[in-house]
N, C-alpha and C positions, 0 to 999 in steps of 0.2 A: 244937836245932831244935824240940823239943817246947815249950820255953819261949816261943820266938818265935811259934809257932802259937797257944799259949794267950793270949799278949798280943794277937795280931791278932784272935782271936775275941772277947776281952773288949772291945777297942776297937770292933769291928763291932757288938756287942750294945749298947754305950753309944750309938753313933751311931744305931742302929735305934730305941732308946727316945727319943732326942732328936728324931728325925724324926717319930715317932708323936706326941710331945707338941706339936711344932710344927704338925703337921697338925690336931690337936685344937684348938689355939689358934686357928688360922685358921677352923675350923668354927664356933667360938663367935663370932668376929668377924663371920662371914657371917650367922649366925643373928641377931645383934644388928642387922645392917644391914637385915634383913627387917622389923624392928619398925615403922618408919614407914609401910610399905606395907600393913600389915594392914587399915587402914581405907580408904585411898585406892585400893589395887589388890590385893585379896586373892589373885587368881590369881598375880600377880607375887610376892607374899610367899610363897605356897606353893611356887613354883618355886625361889626363893632358899633356902627352908628345906630343900627336897629336896636341893639341892646341899650344904648344910651337913650333912644326915643322911648323905649318901654319903661326904663327907670324914671324918665322925666314925666311920663304920663302917670306912673304910680305916685310920684311925689305930688303932682297936681291933685290926683284923686284923694290922697291922704289929707292934703292941706285943706281941701274944700268940703270933705265929707264930715258929717256930724259924728262925734265919738260913739254914740249909741249905734249908729248905722254901721260904722267900721267893725265894732265888736260883733254885731250880728252877721256881717259878711264873713268875718274870720270863722265864726262858729259854724256857719253854713258850709264853708269849704272843708273844715275839719270833719264835719258829719258826713259829707258826701264822699270825700276822698281821704280817709285817714291814712292809708298806706302812702300816698303821695306826701302828706304832711310829715309823717314819721321819717320817710326817706329823705326829704328835704332837711329836716332837723338833724338827721344823722350826717348828711353831707356837710351841713353848716358846722356841726361840731367837729368833724374831721378837719375841715379847712381852718377853723379857729385854732384847733390844737397845733396844726402845722405852723400857722402864723405865729402863735405864742412861742412855740419851741424855737422858731427861727429868730424871733425878736429877743429872746432871752438867752440864746446860745452864746456862750463865751468863746470868742475866736482864739483866746489864748489856751483854752483847754483842748488837748489833742483828741481826735476822734478815736474810737476803738480800732485797734489794728485789724486789718483783714485777716480772716482765718487762713492759716497755713494750709497748703495743699496736703491732703491726707496721704498721697502716694510719695511725697518727697521725704526722704530720710533726713533726720536732723543730726548734725554732727555735734560733738561736745564743744563747749566754749573753748576758744583758743587760749593759750597761756596769757596773752595780753588782755583778755577780756573780749567783750562783744564788739568793740570798736574796730577790730580787724576783720570782721565779717563783711561780705558784700551784701547787696540788696536782696539776693536770693537766699540768704541765711547760710551760705557756705563760706569756707575759707578761700581766700584768693590763691 
């Protein structure tokens, strides 16, 4: 039992370090993304760099904190502000869904056609087929 607990703690610590490294990597990427805006929009660049600083501080905190302390901190936040946590989880889920949909979207598959205007009458297909119709769905 003690060996399993030791292995689980070791695995959790490795994952914690990997998470901290991943967050720090994202912070560096965000900081680099702010570079083009330094001249054109310094306020935007400052805001982007602020996000990067926050992520970097979070990565440092996760990397240095003991696993038990991190679990306790997360539990405290969930207890104090459950609505915030649920809202953040919902937003994260929506963002992940959009990302996955975009990542797996087949560019060869055509999108659903736009709905036709309800007030526009439709003509029967021309004798030669639909190829003779123009973009508005009428015969030339």
